[in-house]
C-alpha positions in Angstrom: 28.4 6.3 9.1 24.6 5.6 8.9 23.8 2.9 6.3 20.7 1.5 4.7 20.5 -2.2 3.9 18.3 -3.9 1.3 15.1 -5.4 2.5 15.4 -9.1 3.2 12.5 -11.0 4.8 13.0 -13.9 7.2 10.4 -16.3 8.7 6.7 -16.0 8.2 5.6 -13.3 5.8 2.2 -11.5 5.7 0.9 -9.5 2.7 -0.7 -6.2 3.7 -2.3 -3.4 1.7 -1.9 0.2 3.0 -3.7 3.2 1.6 -2.7 6.7 2.6 -5.2 9.4 1.6 -3.3 12.6 2.0 -4.2 16.3 1.4 -2.6 16.3 -2.1 -2.0 12.6 -3.0 -3.7 9.3 -2.5 -1.3 6.3 -2.4 -1.4 2.5 -2.3 1.3 0.1 -1.2 0.9 -3.6 -1.1 3.8 -5.1 0.7 5.1 -8.4 2.2 6.5 -8.1 5.7 8.1 -10.2 8.4 7.5 -7.4 11.0 10.9 -6.0 10.6 11.1 -5.0 6.9 8.8 -4.5 4.0 9.2 -5.8 0.4 7.1 -3.9 -2.2 4.7 -5.9 -4.2 2.7 -3.1 -5.8 2.5 0.6 -5.5 0.4 3.4 -7.1 -0.5 7.0 -6.5 -2.9 9.7 -7.8 -2.9 13.4 -7.2 -6.4 13.8 -5.8 -6.2 17.0 -3.8 -8.6 16.0 -1.1 -7.6 19.1 0.9 -8.5 21.6 -1.9 -10.2 24.5 -0.2 -10.4 23.0 3.2 -8.2 25.6 4.8 -10.7 28.3 3.8 -14.0 26.4 4.0 -13.4 23.8 6.7 -15.1 21.2 4.5 -14.1 18.4 2.0 -15.7 19.3 -1.3 -17.9 16.9 -3.3 -15.4 17.1 -6.3 -12.5 16.2 -4.0 -14.3 13.2 -2.5 -15.2 12.0 -6.0 -11.6 12.2 -7.1 -10.5 10.2 -4.1 -13.3 7.6 -4.7 -12.1 7.1 -8.2 -8.5 6.6 -7.0 -9.6 4.2 -4.3 -11.6 2.1 -6.7 -8.5 1.7 -9.0 -6.3 0.9 -6.0 -8.7 -1.9 -4.9 -8.4 -3.5 -8.3 -4.6 -3.5 -8.0 -4.9 -4.8 -4.4 -7.1 -7.7 -5.4 -4.7 -8.7 -8.2 -1.9 -9.0 -5.6 -3.9 -11.5 -3.5 -2.9 -15.1 -4.3 -3.7 -18.5 -2.8 -0.1 -18.7 -1.5 0.0 -15.1 -0.2 -3.5 -13.5 0.1 -3.8 -9.9 1.2 -4.5 -10.4 4.9 -5.5 -6.9 5.8 -6.2 -3.5 4.2 -5.5 -0.5 6.3 -6.7 3.0 5.2 -5.6 6.1 6.9 -6.1 9.8 6.2 -4.4 12.8 7.7 -4.5 16.6 7.9 -7.3 17.5 5.5 -9.8 15.1 7.2 -8.6 16.2 10.7 -9.6 19.7 9.7 -12.9 19.0 7.9 -16.2 19.2 9.6 -17.7 16.7 7.2 -15.1 14.0 7.5 -17.9 11.5 8.4 -19.0 11.7 4.7 -15.5 10.5 3.8 -15.7 7.7 6.3 -19.1 6.6 4.9 -17.7 6.6 1.4 -14.9 4.2 2.5 -17.4 2.0 4.4 -19.4 1.6 1.2 -16.3 -0.1 -0.2 -15.8 -2.3 2.8 -13.0 -0.2 4.2 -12.6 1.3 7.7 -11.1 4.8 7.6 -8.7 5.8 10.4 -8.2 9.6 10.8 -4.7 9.8 12.3 -3.7 12.4 14.8 -0.6 14.3 14.0 1.4 12.3 16.6 0.2 9.0 15.1 1.1 10.2 11.7 4.6 11.2 12.9 5.2 7.9 14.6 4.1 5.7 11.6 6.2 7.8 9.3 9.3 7.5 11.6 8.7 3.7 11.7 8.6 3.4 8.0 11.4 5.8 7.1 13.9 4.2 9.5 13.1 0.6 8.7 15.8 0.3 6.1 18.5 1.9 8.3 21.0 0.4 10.6 19.5 0.1 14.1 20.4 2.8 16.5 21.2 5.4 13.8 20.2 8.9 15.2 17.9 10.6 12.7 15.3 13.3 12.2 12.4 12.3 9.9 10.5 15.1 8.1 7.3 14.6 6.1 6.1 17.7 4.2 2.5 17.1 3.3 -0.3 19.0 1.8 -1.9 20.2 5.0 0.7 19.5 7.7 4.4 18.7 8.3 5.5 16.1 10.7 9.0 16.2 12.3 10.3 13.3 14.5 13.6 12.8 16.3 14.9 9.4 17.5 17.0 6.4 16.6 16.2 3.7 14.0 14.6 0.7 15.5 13.4 2.6 18.6 10.4 4.6 19.5 10.2 8.3 18.6 11.9 10.5 21.2 10.2 13.8 20.2 7.8 14.6 17.5 5.4 17.3 16.4 2.8 17.9 13.7 2.7 21.4 12.4 -0.3 22.8 10.5 2.1 23.8 7.7 1.6 22.1 4.3 2.2 22.8 0.6 -1.6 23.0 -0.2 -2.4 25.1 2.9 0.5 27.5 2.3 -0.2 27.9 -1.4 -3.9 28.7 -0.8 -3.1 31.0 2.1 -0.3 33.1 0.6 0.2 32.7 -3.1 -2.3 34.9 -5.0 -0.3 35.5 -8.2 1.4 33.3 -10.8 4.3 33.2 -10.3 4.2 34.2 -6.6 5.6 37.6 -5.8 8.6 38.2 -3.5 6.3 39.7 -0.9 4.0 36.6 -0.9 7.0 34.3 -0.6 8.5 36.4 2.2 5.2 36.3 4.2 4.8 32.6 3.7 8.4 32.0 4.8 8.0 34.2 7.9 4.8 32.2 8.9 6.7 28.9 8.4 9.7 30.1 10.4 7.5 31.3 13.3 5.6 28.1 13.5 8.7 25.8 13.4 10.6 28.0 15.8 7.8 27.9 18.4 8.4 24.2 19.0 11.1 23.4 21.5 10.6 19.6 21.5 13.8 19.0 19.6 15.9 20.5 22.4 17.5 18.1 24.9 18.4 15.6 22.1 22.1 15.8 22.9 24.2 16.8 19.9 21.2 16.2 17.7 20.5 13.7 14.9 23.3 13.0 12.4 21.0 12.8 9.4 17.7 14.4 8.2 15.6 12.0 6.3 12.9 13.6 4.2 10.0 11.6 2.9 7.0 12.1 0.6 6.4 13.9 -2.7 8.1 17.3 -2.0 11.4 15.7 -1.1 11.4 13.0 -3.7 10.4 15.5 -6.4 13.4 17.7 -5.4 15.7 14.8 -6.0 14.0 13.8 -9.2 14.3 17.4 -10.6 17.9 17.7 -9.5 18.7 14.5 -11.3 16.5 15.5 -14.2 14.7 12.2 -14.3 12.4 12.2 -17.3 10.9 9.0 -15.9 10.7 8.7 -12.1 13.0 6.1 -10.8 12.6 5.1 -7.1 16.0 3.4 -7.0 17.7 6.7 -8.0 15.8 8.7 -5.4 16.1 6.3 -2.4 19.0 7.4 -0.3 20.0 10.4 -2.5 21.2 13.5 -0.8 20.5 17.2 -1.5 22.4 20.1 0.1 20.4 23.0 1.3 22.1 25.3 -1.2 20.9 23.1 -4.0 17.4 23.1 -2.6 17.3 26.8 -2.3 18.5 27.2 -5.9 15.7 24.9 -7.0 13.2 27.0 -5.0 14.3 30.2 -6.7 14.2 28.6 -10.2 10.7 27.2 -9.8 9.4 30.4 -8.0 10.4 32.4 -11.0 8.2 30.3 -13.3 4.5 30.3 -14.0 2.5 27.2 -13.1 2.4 26.3 -16.8 6.2 26.5 -17.0 6.6 24.4 -13.9 4.5 21.7 -15.5 7.2 21.2 -18.1 10.1 20.9 -15.6 11.9 17.6 -16.1 11.6 15.4 -13.0 8.4 17.1 -11.7 5.0 15.4 -11.9 3.0 18.2 -13.7 0.2 17.6 -11.2 2.5 18.9 -8.4 3.2 22.1 -10.2 0.6 24.2 -8.3 2.1 23.4 -4.8 5.8 22.5 -5.3 7.1 26.0 -4.6 5.4 26.1 -1.2 6.5 22.5 -0.5 10.1 23.1 -1.2 10.0 26.3 0.8 8.6 24.5 3.8 11.5 22.0 3.6 14.1 24.7 3.2 12.7 26.8 6.2 12.5 23.7 8.4 16.2 22.8 7.5 17.2 26.3 8.5 15.3 26.3 11.8 16.5 22.9 12.9 20.0 23.3 11.6 20.4 20.8 8.8 22.8 21.4 5.8 21.4 18.6 3.7 18.7 15.9 3.6 18.5 12.3 2.4 15.4 11.3 0.5 13.6 8.1 1.4 11.0 6.1 -0.6 10.2 4.3 2.6 7.6 6.3 4.6 4.2 6.2 6.3 3.0 3.4 4.0 5.8 1.0 5.1 5.1 2.2 8.7 1.4 1.3 8.4 2.3 -2.2 7.1 4.8 -2.8 9.9 2.4 -1.5 12.5 -0.4 -3.8 11.2 1.6 -7.0 12.0 3.1 -5.9 15.3 
């Protein structure tokens, strides 16, 4: 049976700050690491919707960049408060993913970061998948066979491999909850026809990749990271206040996930904002996000997933000291 063990650090420890500017959310993690595990010092996130409109316009909007700038400034205050004489923050790593990969004016984003003394790395899909796999599998028993799935705002990364080892096969799909919502959902709530068209598109995109074949009997466990998966667990548990300890390692069967999709898809956005366990700021894109997760589980043959609070942020920190 695959197990997760608590983070315990041994030997020299470095304090690293990681910032992940995603298509929907911007996140900070300050963590201590010995190169094998990460202990959380501080974390924060804001729904900044960097990718709003990018699928249609190919550009990052001024409003989106301003939202991200505000979040970054607040994150830097938190980062600096974590830096002590005994354990200073040695390095700050800032990455961005799908929205910036797609935007023709990504250099404006990089310049905005440079003004704050930060170097922005625009990750390729493969780099994003590798870092997510590293972070998600760090709490697991070495050698455990897994598939790691990250449903983002603009893309979805899927990686196969074993914990503690390099990824064996991975792919970044241009399928994300923000992208799917803007492309297919015109009504509120979305119609059955809109949802069917979106699901058909997702199914065709996932099915076109044969990289998962040749992995023997396949991974024993699907690990799902990021806001779509953790929100699903939070809603299923009806957590009025989000609790990472109750989310980490929790399982959800595909039947339960599909029931959640149907319930949320029948609601208006305003009704979804009041669902216990869901951050109201995720209400516009949660139906698409959960649908992506469900279709991917169908295509790759998983009956349930395990949610992980450890993801690309932990991967960035581990990678920074290796």
